[in-house]
Backbone as JSON Lines, residues from 0, in Angstrom:
{"i":0,"aa":"M","n":[-19.16,4.35,24.73],"ca":[-18.22,3.48,24.06],"c":[-18.81,3.02,22.73]}
{"i":1,"aa":"I","n":[-17.99,3.09,21.69],"ca":[-18.43,2.69,20.37],"c":[-18.05,1.24,20.09]}
{"i":2,"aa":"A","n":[-16.8,0.91,20.33],"ca":[-16.31,-0.45,20.1],"c":[-15.21,-0.72,21.1]}
{"i":3,"aa":"R","n":[-14.79,-1.98,21.14],"ca":[-13.69,-2.34,22.03],"c":[-13.0,-3.57,21.51]}
{"i":4,"aa":"S","n":[-11.78,-3.78,22.01],"ca":[-11.03,-4.99,21.73],"c":[-10.44,-5.45,23.06]}
{"i":5,"aa":"K","n":[-9.53,-6.38,23.01],"ca":[-8.91,-6.88,24.25],"c":[-8.25,-5.75,25.04]}
{"i":6,"aa":"N","n":[-7.51,-4.89,24.34],"ca":[-6.71,-3.85,25.0],"c":[-7.17,-2.42,24.73]}
{"i":7,"aa":"L","n":[-8.15,-2.25,23.86],"ca":[-8.54,-0.91,23.41],"c":[-10.02,-0.66,23.59]}
{"i":8,"aa":"V","n":[-10.35,0.62,23.82],"ca":[-11.73,1.08,23.87],"c":[-11.82,2.26,22.92]}
{"i":9,"aa":"F","n":[-12.91,2.33,22.15],"ca":[-13.17,3.43,21.23],"c":[-14.31,4.24,21.84]}
{"i":10,"aa":"R","n":[-14.01,5.46,22.22],"ca":[-15.05,6.34,22.79],"c":[-15.3,7.48,21.82]}
{"i":11,"aa":"S","n":[-16.48,8.07,21.93],"ca":[-16.85,9.19,21.06],"c":[-15.95,10.4,21.3]}
{"i":12,"aa":"L","n":[-15.61,11.08,20.21],"ca":[-14.87,12.34,20.28],"c":[-15.72,13.36,21.01]}
{"i":13,"aa":"E","n":[-15.11,14.08,21.96],"ca":[-15.8,15.1,22.73],"c":[-15.13,16.45,22.5]}
{"i":14,"aa":"E","n":[-15.83,17.53,22.83],"ca":[-15.3,18.88,22.62],"c":[-13.94,19.07,23.28]}
{"i":15,"aa":"Q","n":[-13.78,18.56,24.49],"ca":[-12.53,18.77,25.21],"c":[-11.35,18.01,24.59]}
{"i":16,"aa":"D","n":[-11.61,17.13,23.62],"ca":[-10.53,16.41,22.94],"c":[-9.79,17.28,21.93]}
{"i":17,"aa":"A","n":[-10.28,18.47,21.67],"ca":[-9.61,19.35,20.7],"c":[-8.17,19.64,21.13]}
{"i":18,"aa":"L","n":[-7.94,19.82,22.39],"ca":[-6.59,20.07,22.89],"c":[-5.69,18.85,22.68]}
{"i":19,"aa":"L","n":[-6.23,17.67,22.94],"ca":[-5.49,16.43,22.73],"c":[-5.14,16.26,21.25]}
{"i":20,"aa":"L","n":[-6.11,16.46,20.37],"ca":[-5.85,16.34,18.93],"c":[-4.82,17.37,18.48]}
{"i":21,"aa":"S","n":[-4.89,18.59,19.01],"ca":[-3.92,19.6,18.6],"c":[-2.51,19.24,19.09]}
{"i":22,"aa":"R","n":[-2.4,18.59,20.23],"ca":[-1.08,18.13,20.69],"c":[-0.53,17.08,19.74]}
{"i":23,"aa":"W","n":[-1.36,16.08,19.4],"ca":[-0.91,15.04,18.48],"c":[-0.57,15.62,17.12]}
{"i":24,"aa":"L","n":[-1.43,16.53,16.64],"ca":[-1.27,17.05,15.28],"c":[-0.38,18.28,15.21]}
{"i":25,"aa":"S","n":[0.41,18.47,16.22],"ca":[1.51,19.45,16.15],"c":[2.85,18.74,16.36]}
{"i":26,"aa":"D","n":[2.8,17.43,16.53],"ca":[4.0,16.61,16.69],"c":[4.52,16.21,15.3]}
{"i":27,"aa":"P","n":[5.72,16.65,14.92],"ca":[6.24,16.32,13.58],"c":[6.28,14.81,13.29]}
{"i":28,"aa":"A","n":[6.51,13.99,14.33],"ca":[6.54,12.54,14.11],"c":[5.18,12.03,13.64]}
{"i":29,"aa":"V","n":[4.1,12.54,14.22],"ca":[2.75,12.15,13.82],"c":[2.39,12.77,12.47]}
{"i":30,"aa":"L","n":[2.72,14.05,12.31],"ca":[2.38,14.77,11.08],"c":[3.06,14.2,9.84]}
{"i":31,"aa":"E","n":[4.19,13.55,10.02],"ca":[4.85,12.93,8.87],"c":[3.92,11.94,8.18]}
{"i":32,"aa":"Y","n":[3.04,11.3,8.95],"ca":[2.15,10.27,8.41],"c":[0.71,10.74,8.27]}
{"i":33,"aa":"Y","n":[0.3,11.76,9.0],"ca":[-1.11,12.18,9.0],"c":[-1.15,13.7,8.93]}
{"i":34,"aa":"E","n":[-1.66,14.22,7.89],"ca":[-1.83,15.66,7.63],"c":[-0.6,16.33,7.03]}
{"i":35,"aa":"G","n":[0.61,15.96,7.43],"ca":[1.83,16.55,6.88],"c":[2.49,17.5,7.85]}
{"i":36,"aa":"R","n":[3.83,17.49,7.88],"ca":[4.59,18.32,8.81],"c":[4.44,19.81,8.52]}
{"i":37,"aa":"D","n":[3.96,20.14,7.32],"ca":[3.73,21.54,6.99],"c":[2.34,22.02,7.42]}
{"i":38,"aa":"R","n":[1.58,21.15,8.1],"ca":[0.22,21.51,8.53],"c":[-0.01,21.23,10.01]}
{"i":39,"aa":"P","n":[0.83,21.78,10.89],"ca":[0.55,21.58,12.31],"c":[-0.81,22.2,12.65]}
{"i":40,"aa":"H","n":[-1.52,21.54,13.53],"ca":[-2.88,21.97,13.9],"c":[-2.88,22.59,15.29]}
{"i":41,"aa":"D","n":[-3.32,23.84,15.36],"ca":[-3.62,24.42,16.66],"c":[-5.08,24.06,16.98]}
{"i":42,"aa":"V","n":[-5.57,24.48,18.13],"ca":[-6.92,24.11,18.54],"c":[-7.96,24.6,17.54]}
{"i":43,"aa":"E","n":[-7.79,25.8,17.01],"ca":[-8.77,26.33,16.05],"c":[-8.83,25.49,14.77]}
{"i":44,"aa":"L","n":[-7.68,25.09,14.25],"ca":[-7.67,24.24,13.05],"c":[-8.25,22.87,13.35]}
{"i":45,"aa":"V","n":[-7.98,22.33,14.51],"ca":[-8.59,21.06,14.92],"c":[-10.11,21.19,14.94]}
{"i":46,"aa":"K","n":[-10.61,22.28,15.51],"ca":[-12.07,22.47,15.57],"c":[-12.66,22.56,14.16]}
{"i":47,"aa":"E","n":[-11.97,23.25,13.28],"ca":[-12.44,23.38,11.89],"c":[-12.44,22.03,11.18]}
{"i":48,"aa":"H","n":[-11.37,21.28,11.35],"ca":[-11.15,20.03,10.6],"c":[-11.89,18.83,11.2]}
{"i":49,"aa":"F","n":[-12.01,18.76,12.52],"ca":[-12.54,17.57,13.18],"c":[-13.9,17.73,13.84]}
{"i":50,"aa":"Y","n":[-14.44,18.95,13.86],"ca":[-15.71,19.16,14.56],"c":[-16.8,19.78,13.7]}
{"i":51,"aa":"K","n":[-16.46,20.52,12.65],"ca":[-17.47,21.19,11.83],"c":[-17.89,20.31,10.66]}
{"i":52,"aa":"D","n":[-19.17,20.39,10.31],"ca":[-19.72,19.67,9.16],"c":[-19.33,18.2,9.19]}
{"i":53,"aa":"R","n":[-19.64,17.51,10.27],"ca":[-19.23,16.12,10.47],"c":[-20.4,15.15,10.46]}
{"i":54,"aa":"E","n":[-21.52,15.57,9.89],"ca":[-22.69,14.69,9.84],"c":[-22.34,13.4,9.1]}
{"i":55,"aa":"G","n":[-22.73,12.29,9.68],"ca":[-22.47,10.99,9.07],"c":[-21.11,10.4,9.4]}
{"i":56,"aa":"I","n":[-20.29,11.13,10.15],"ca":[-18.97,10.65,10.53],"c":[-19.0,10.29,12.01]}
{"i":57,"aa":"T","n":[-18.56,9.08,12.32],"ca":[-18.39,8.68,13.71],"c":[-16.93,8.87,14.05]}
{"i":58,"aa":"A","n":[-16.65,9.81,14.92],"ca":[-15.28,10.15,15.31],"c":[-15.01,9.59,16.7]}
{"i":59,"aa":"C","n":[-13.85,8.94,16.85],"ca":[-13.52,8.25,18.09],"c":[-12.12,8.61,18.59]}
{"i":60,"aa":"I","n":[-11.99,8.56,19.88],"ca":[-10.68,8.56,20.52],"c":[-10.42,7.11,20.93]}
{"i":61,"aa":"I","n":[-9.21,6.65,20.67],"ca":[-8.83,5.28,20.99],"c":[-8.1,5.31,22.33]}
{"i":62,"aa":"R","n":[-8.54,4.47,23.25],"ca":[-7.94,4.4,24.59],"c":[-7.27,3.05,24.78]}
{"i":63,"aa":"H","n":[-6.09,3.09,25.34],"ca":[-5.33,1.88,25.67],"c":[-5.11,1.88,27.17]}
{"i":64,"aa":"Y","n":[-5.81,1.0,27.88],"ca":[-5.71,0.92,29.35],"c":[-5.86,2.3,29.99]}
{"i":65,"aa":"G","n":[-6.9,3.03,29.58],"ca":[-7.22,4.31,30.19],"c":[-6.46,5.51,29.65]}
{"i":66,"aa":"R","n":[-5.53,5.28,28.74],"ca":[-4.75,6.38,28.15],"c":[-5.24,6.63,26.73]}
{"i":67,"aa":"D","n":[-5.54,7.88,26.41],"ca":[-5.92,8.24,25.05],"c":[-4.68,8.18,24.17]}
{"i":68,"aa":"I","n":[-4.75,7.35,23.1],"ca":[-3.55,7.17,22.27],"c":[-3.75,7.48,20.8]}
{"i":69,"aa":"G","n":[-5.0,7.64,20.35],"ca":[-5.18,7.87,18.92],"c":[-6.59,8.28,18.55]}
{"i":70,"aa":"Y","n":[-6.76,8.45,17.25],"ca":[-8.0,8.95,16.68],"c":[-8.42,8.03,15.54]}
{"i":71,"aa":"M","n":[-9.72,7.82,15.4],"ca":[-10.26,7.07,14.27],"c":[-11.6,7.68,13.89]}
{"i":72,"aa":"Q","n":[-11.87,7.69,12.58],"ca":[-13.18,8.1,12.11],"c":[-13.66,7.09,11.09]}
{"i":73,"aa":"V","n":[-14.97,6.83,11.11],"ca":[-15.6,5.93,10.15],"c":[-16.82,6.62,9.59]}
{"i":74,"aa":"Y","n":[-17.15,6.27,8.36],"ca":[-18.26,6.93,7.66],"c":[-18.68,6.06,6.48]}
{"i":75,"aa":"E","n":[-19.96,6.1,6.19],"ca":[-20.44,5.41,5.0],"c":[-20.02,6.25,3.79]}
{"i":76,"aa":"I","n":[-19.37,5.63,2.82],"ca":[-18.88,6.42,1.7],"c":[-20.05,6.86,0.83]}
{"i":77,"aa":"E","n":[-19.93,8.07,0.32],"ca":[-21.0,8.7,-0.43],"c":[-20.79,8.54,-1.93]}
{"i":78,"aa":"E","n":[-21.72,9.05,-2.7],"ca":[-21.76,8.85,-4.14],"c":[-20.47,9.24,-4.86]}
{"i":79,"aa":"A","n":[-19.9,10.39,-4.53],"ca":[-18.68,10.84,-5.22],"c":[-17.53,9.86,-5.0]}
{"i":80,"aa":"E","n":[-17.37,9.38,-3.75],"ca":[-16.32,8.4,-3.48],"c":[-16.63,7.06,-4.12]}
{"i":81,"aa":"R","n":[-17.9,6.68,-4.14],"ca":[-18.27,5.41,-4.79],"c":[-17.87,5.45,-6.27]}
{"i":82,"aa":"K","n":[-18.11,6.57,-6.92],"ca":[-17.72,6.69,-8.33],"c":[-16.21,6.64,-8.48]}
{"i":83,"aa":"L","n":[-15.49,7.43,-7.68],"ca":[-14.04,7.48,-7.75],"c":[-13.41,6.11,-7.53]}
{"i":84,"aa":"Y","n":[-13.95,5.36,-6.58],"ca":[-13.38,4.07,-6.2],"c":[-13.92,2.9,-7.02]}
{"i":85,"aa":"G","n":[-14.86,3.15,-7.92],"ca":[-15.39,2.08,-8.76],"c":[-16.55,1.3,-8.14]}
{"i":86,"aa":"Y","n":[-17.23,1.91,-7.19],"ca":[-18.35,1.25,-6.52],"c":[-19.7,1.87,-6.88]}
{"i":87,"aa":"A","n":[-19.79,2.64,-7.95],"ca":[-21.02,3.37,-8.27],"c":[-22.23,2.45,-8.41]}
{"i":88,"aa":"D","n":[-22.02,1.26,-8.93],"ca":[-23.15,0.35,-9.16],"c":[-23.38,-0.63,-8.01]}
{"i":89,"aa":"F","n":[-22.61,-0.51,-6.94],"ca":[-22.76,-1.42,-5.8],"c":[-23.9,-0.93,-4.92]}
{"i":90,"aa":"Q","n":[-24.77,-1.83,-4.5],"ca":[-25.89,-1.48,-3.64],"c":[-25.61,-1.75,-2.17]}
{"i":91,"aa":"E","n":[-24.47,-2.34,-1.88],"ca":[-24.16,-2.73,-0.52],"c":[-23.67,-1.56,0.33]}
{"i":92,"aa":"V","n":[-23.56,-1.79,1.62],"ca":[-23.09,-0.8,2.58],"c":[-21.56,-0.81,2.55]}
{"i":93,"aa":"I","n":[-20.96,0.35,2.26],"ca":[-19.51,0.47,2.18],"c":[-19.08,1.6,3.11]}
{"i":94,"aa":"Y","n":[-18.17,1.28,4.01],"ca":[-17.64,2.25,4.95],"c":[-16.2,2.59,4.63]}
{"i":95,"aa":"G","n":[-15.82,3.83,4.94],"ca":[-14.44,4.26,4.91],"c":[-13.96,4.46,6.32]}
{"i":96,"aa":"M","n":[-12.65,4.35,6.51],"ca":[-12.1,4.62,7.83],"c":[-10.73,5.26,7.71]}
{"i":97,"aa":"D","n":[-10.43,6.14,8.65],"ca":[-9.15,6.84,8.75],"c":[-8.74,6.79,10.21]}
{"i":98,"aa":"Q","n":[-7.44,6.69,10.45],"ca":[-6.99,6.6,11.82],"c":[-5.52,6.97,11.93]}
{"i":99,"aa":"F","n":[-5.13,7.31,13.16],"ca":[-3.72,7.47,13.47],"c":[-3.52,7.22,14.96]}
{"i":100,"aa":"I","n":[-2.34,6.75,15.3],"ca":[-1.94,6.65,16.7],"c":[-1.12,7.89,16.98]}
{"i":101,"aa":"G","n":[-1.58,8.71,17.9],"ca":[-0.95,10.0,18.17],"c":[0.17,9.95,19.19]}
{"i":102,"aa":"E","n":[0.37,8.82,19.81],"ca":[1.43,8.66,20.81],"c":[2.52,7.77,20.2]}
{"i":103,"aa":"P","n":[3.62,8.37,19.72],"ca":[4.66,7.58,19.05],"c":[5.23,6.43,19.89]}
{"i":104,"aa":"D","n":[5.17,6.54,21.22],"ca":[5.66,5.42,22.04],"c":[4.72,4.21,21.96]}
{"i":105,"aa":"C","n":[3.58,4.36,21.33],"ca":[2.64,3.25,21.12],"c":[2.78,2.63,19.73]}
{"i":106,"aa":"W","n":[3.68,3.16,18.92],"ca":[3.9,2.61,17.58],"c":[4.7,1.32,17.69]}
{"i":107,"aa":"N","n":[4.54,0.47,16.69],"ca":[5.3,-0.79,16.58],"c":[5.08,-1.72,17.77]}
{"i":108,"aa":"R","n":[3.86,-1.7,18.3],"ca":[3.51,-2.58,19.43],"c":[2.29,-3.44,19.12]}
{"i":109,"aa":"G","n":[1.85,-3.43,17.85],"ca":[0.69,-4.24,17.47],"c":[-0.64,-3.56,17.7]}
{"i":110,"aa":"L","n":[-0.63,-2.33,18.22],"ca":[-1.89,-1.64,18.52],"c":[-2.61,-1.2,17.26]}
{"i":111,"aa":"G","n":[-1.86,-0.85,16.21],"ca":[-2.5,-0.48,14.94],"c":[-3.29,-1.65,14.37]}
{"i":112,"aa":"T","n":[-2.71,-2.82,14.39],"ca":[-3.41,-4.02,13.92],"c":[-4.64,-4.28,14.77]}
{"i":113,"aa":"E","n":[-4.49,-4.16,16.08],"ca":[-5.62,-4.41,16.98],"c":[-6.75,-3.41,16.76]}
{"i":114,"aa":"L","n":[-6.42,-2.14,16.59],"ca":[-7.49,-1.15,16.43],"c":[-8.19,-1.3,15.08]}
{"i":115,"aa":"V","n":[-7.46,-1.62,14.02],"ca":[-8.11,-1.82,12.72],"c":[-8.98,-3.07,12.77]}
{"i":116,"aa":"D","n":[-8.46,-4.17,13.32],"ca":[-9.27,-5.4,13.44],"c":[-10.55,-5.15,14.24]}
{"i":117,"aa":"A","n":[-10.43,-4.42,15.34],"ca":[-11.6,-4.16,16.19],"c":[-12.65,-3.33,15.46]}
{"i":118,"aa":"M","n":[-12.21,-2.29,14.74],"ca":[-13.19,-1.45,14.05],"c":[-13.79,-2.18,12.86]}
{"i":119,"aa":"V","n":[-13.02,-2.99,12.17],"ca":[-13.56,-3.79,11.06],"c":[-14.66,-4.72,11.59]}
{"i":120,"aa":"A","n":[-14.4,-5.39,12.7],"ca":[-15.4,-6.27,13.29],"c":[-16.66,-5.49,13.67]}
{"i":121,"aa":"Y","n":[-16.49,-4.33,14.27],"ca":[-17.63,-3.49,14.65],"c":[-18.44,-3.08,13.41]}
{"i":122,"aa":"L","n":[-17.75,-2.6,12.37],"ca":[-18.46,-2.15,11.17],"c":[-19.19,-3.3,10.48]}
{"i":123,"aa":"A","n":[-18.56,-4.46,10.42],"ca":[-19.19,-5.61,9.78],"c":[-20.38,-6.12,10.59]}
{"i":124,"aa":"E","n":[-20.22,-6.22,11.9],"ca":[-21.27,-6.8,12.73],"c":[-22.37,-5.81,13.08]}
{"i":125,"aa":"E","n":[-22.0,-4.62,13.53],"ca":[-22.99,-3.66,14.03],"c":[-23.57,-2.76,12.95]}
{"i":126,"aa":"R","n":[-22.76,-2.39,11.98],"ca":[-23.22,-1.47,10.95],"c":[-23.5,-2.19,9.63]}
{"i":127,"aa":"K","n":[-23.3,-3.51,9.62],"ca":[-23.6,-4.35,8.46],"c":[-22.85,-3.94,7.2]}
{"i":128,"aa":"A","n":[-21.61,-3.48,7.37],"ca":[-20.78,-3.11,6.22],"c":[-20.4,-4.36,5.44]}
{"i":129,"aa":"S","n":[-20.56,-4.3,4.14],"ca":[-20.11,-5.39,3.26],"c":[-18.67,-5.21,2.87]}
{"i":130,"aa":"R","n":[-18.27,-3.94,2.72],"ca":[-16.89,-3.6,2.38],"c":[-16.47,-2.42,3.24]}
{"i":131,"aa":"I","n":[-15.16,-2.38,3.5],"ca":[-14.57,-1.26,4.22],"c":[-13.34,-0.85,3.41]}
{"i":132,"aa":"V","n":[-13.19,0.46,3.21],"ca":[-12.09,0.94,2.38],"c":[-11.25,1.97,3.12]}
{"i":133,"aa":"M","n":[-9.99,2.04,2.72],"ca":[-9.06,3.06,3.19],"c":[-8.21,3.47,2.0]}
{"i":134,"aa":"D","n":[-7.57,4.63,2.11],"ca":[-6.72,5.1,1.01],"c":[-5.39,5.65,1.52]}
{"i":135,"aa":"P","n":[-4.54,4.77,2.09],"ca":[-3.25,5.23,2.59],"c":[-2.35,5.7,1.46]}
{"i":136,"aa":"Q","n":[-1.45,6.61,1.79],"ca":[-0.47,7.05,0.8],"c":[0.44,5.88,0.44]}
{"i":137,"aa":"A","n":[0.77,5.78,-0.83],"ca":[1.49,4.63,-1.35],"c":[2.86,4.44,-0.71]}
{"i":138,"aa":"W","n":[3.49,5.51,-0.23],"ca":[4.81,5.4,0.37],"c":[4.76,4.9,1.81]}
{"i":139,"aa":"N","n":[3.59,4.86,2.43],"ca":[3.46,4.52,3.84],"c":[3.41,3.0,4.03]}
{"i":140,"aa":"A","n":[4.56,2.37,3.85],"ca":[4.66,0.9,3.88],"c":[4.21,0.32,5.22]}
{"i":141,"aa":"R","n":[4.5,0.99,6.32],"ca":[4.12,0.47,7.64],"c":[2.61,0.36,7.76]}
{"i":142,"aa":"A","n":[1.89,1.42,7.37],"ca":[0.43,1.38,7.45],"c":[-0.13,0.32,6.51]}
{"i":143,"aa":"I","n":[0.39,0.25,5.31],"ca":[-0.1,-0.73,4.33],"c":[0.1,-2.15,4.85]}
{"i":144,"aa":"R","n":[1.23,-2.43,5.48],"ca":[1.47,-3.76,6.07],"c":[0.43,-4.08,7.14]}
{"i":145,"aa":"V","n":[0.12,-3.11,7.98],"ca":[-0.9,-3.31,9.02],"c":[-2.23,-3.65,8.37]}
{"i":146,"aa":"Y","n":[-2.63,-2.87,7.38],"ca":[-3.94,-3.09,6.76],"c":[-3.98,-4.45,6.06]}
{"i":147,"aa":"E","n":[-2.9,-4.85,5.44],"ca":[-2.87,-6.16,4.79],"c":[-2.95,-7.28,5.83]}
{"i":148,"aa":"K","n":[-2.3,-7.11,6.99],"ca":[-2.42,-8.11,8.06],"c":[-3.87,-8.24,8.53]}
{"i":149,"aa":"C","n":[-4.62,-7.16,8.41],"ca":[-6.02,-7.15,8.86],"c":[-6.99,-7.61,7.76]}
{"i":150,"aa":"G","n":[-6.47,-8.03,6.61],"ca":[-7.32,-8.57,5.56],"c":[-7.65,-7.61,4.44]}
{"i":151,"aa":"F","n":[-7.11,-6.4,4.46],"ca":[-7.32,-5.45,3.37],"c":[-6.42,-5.83,2.19]}
{"i":152,"aa":"V","n":[-6.9,-5.59,1.0],"ca":[-6.11,-5.83,-0.21],"c":[-6.06,-4.55,-1.03]}
{"i":153,"aa":"K","n":[-4.94,-4.35,-1.72],"ca":[-4.81,-3.21,-2.63],"c":[-5.71,-3.46,-3.83]}
{"i":154,"aa":"K","n":[-6.58,-2.5,-4.11],"ca":[-7.52,-2.64,-5.23],"c":[-7.16,-1.74,-6.41]}
{"i":155,"aa":"Q","n":[-6.66,-0.54,-6.11],"ca":[-6.45,0.43,-7.19],"c":[-5.49,1.52,-6.72]}
{"i":156,"aa":"L","n":[-4.53,1.86,-7.58],"ca":[-3.66,3.0,-7.3],"c":[-4.43,4.27,-7.64]}
{"i":157,"aa":"L","n":[-4.4,5.23,-6.74],"ca":[-5.08,6.52,-6.92],"c":[-4.0,7.58,-7.11]}
{"i":158,"aa":"P","n":[-3.64,7.87,-8.36],"ca":[-2.55,8.83,-8.6],"c":[-2.89,10.23,-8.1]}
{"i":159,"aa":"K","n":[-1.89,10.85,-7.47],"ca":[-2.0,12.24,-6.99],"c":[-3.33,12.48,-6.27]}
{"i":160,"aa":"H","n":[-3.62,11.62,-5.33],"ca":[-4.93,11.59,-4.65],"c":[-5.01,12.49,-3.42]}
{"i":161,"aa":"E","n":[-3.88,12.68,-2.72],"ca":[-3.94,13.4,-1.46],"c":[-2.81,14.42,-1.36]}
{"i":162,"aa":"W","n":[-3.15,15.62,-0.92],"ca":[-2.16,16.67,-0.73],"c":[-1.42,16.39,0.57]}
{"i":163,"aa":"H","n":[-0.11,16.31,0.51],"ca":[0.69,16.0,1.7],"c":[2.07,16.64,1.54]}
{"i":164,"aa":"E","n":[2.41,17.51,2.45],"ca":[3.7,18.18,2.49],"c":[4.1,18.81,1.15]}
{"i":165,"aa":"G","n":[3.18,19.61,0.63],"ca":[3.48,20.42,-0.54],"c":[3.33,19.77,-1.89]}
{"i":166,"aa":"E","n":[2.78,18.56,-1.94],"ca":[2.57,17.91,-3.23],"c":[1.43,16.89,-3.14]}
{"i":167,"aa":"Y","n":[0.85,16.59,-4.29],"ca":[-0.15,15.54,-4.34],"c":[0.57,14.19,-4.35]}
{"i":168,"aa":"R","n":[0.11,13.29,-3.5],"ca":[0.73,11.97,-3.35],"c":[-0.21,10.88,-3.85]}
{"i":169,"aa":"D","n":[0.41,9.83,-4.4],"ca":[-0.35,8.65,-4.79],"c":[-0.81,7.91,-3.54]}
{"i":170,"aa":"C","n":[-1.99,7.32,-3.65],"ca":[-2.55,6.53,-2.56],"c":[-3.01,5.18,-3.12]}
{"i":171,"aa":"W","n":[-3.14,4.22,-2.25],"ca":[-3.75,2.94,-2.61],"c":[-5.17,2.91,-2.08]}
{"i":172,"aa":"L","n":[-6.11,2.51,-2.92],"ca":[-7.42,2.15,-2.43],"c":[-7.27,0.73,-1.91]}
{"i":173,"aa":"M","n":[-7.53,0.55,-0.63],"ca":[-7.46,-0.78,-0.02],"c":[-8.84,-1.16,0.46]}
{"i":174,"aa":"E","n":[-9.19,-2.42,0.28],"ca":[-10.55,-2.87,0.56],"c":[-10.53,-4.12,1.43]}
{"i":175,"aa":"Y","n":[-11.5,-4.16,2.33],"ca":[-11.77,-5.35,3.13],"c":[-13.18,-5.8,2.77]}
{"i":176,"aa":"E","n":[-13.32,-7.05,2.36],"ca":[-14.65,-7.61,2.08],"c":[-15.12,-8.37,3.3]}
{"i":177,"aa":"A","n":[-16.16,-7.88,3.94],"ca":[-16.63,-8.46,5.2],"c":[-17.19,-9.86,5.01]}
{"i":178,"aa":"N","n":[-17.74,-10.16,3.86],"ca":[-18.37,-11.47,3.64],"c":[-17.43,-12.5,3.05]}
{"i":179,"aa":"K","n":[-16.17,-12.12,2.87],"ca":[-15.19,-13.01,2.26],"c":[-14.28,-13.57,3.35]}
{"i":180,"aa":"A","n":[-14.08,-14.85,3.36],"ca":[-13.19,-15.47,4.35],"c":[-11.76,-15.02,4.08]}
{"i":181,"aa":"V","n":[-11.08,-14.61,5.14],"ca":[-9.69,-14.16,5.01],"c":[-8.75,-15.28,5.35]}
């Protein structure tokens, strides 16, 4: 177990989870928000994308009362991202995080807020992160609302930052300052 909250447990991604990830990432409802409906993932693509060259990335499956419901990854951001995001001169520990809930029947139940809050607490307390960043696509109002409820603020618009469904999409750099009272 990596982290936990009242209703959620974060466990390490395992080899046998490739089938689970491929199920989630072949569902058009999930792909609309994560990866894109034009990029369904079979097991081989999941293995390429989520298992190879993953040094420095902590990958988790999110469990809700014993049911696997989503995926999250966290990583200390590296020099190229620090420059892109305007943190090149910062000496503090800065983490990035990406996540999705792969079970649409778990959407709109407060679990996104709970999982982001739990991982933010873990990164701040256990990994001593001073800042945590995410870069959701600008059109994804639901995700942005969740992140703002969790204390993230929009810092910078990243034009044409992410390829999604046949075009580059604008994203928001959103930041959580661990040492700042929310």
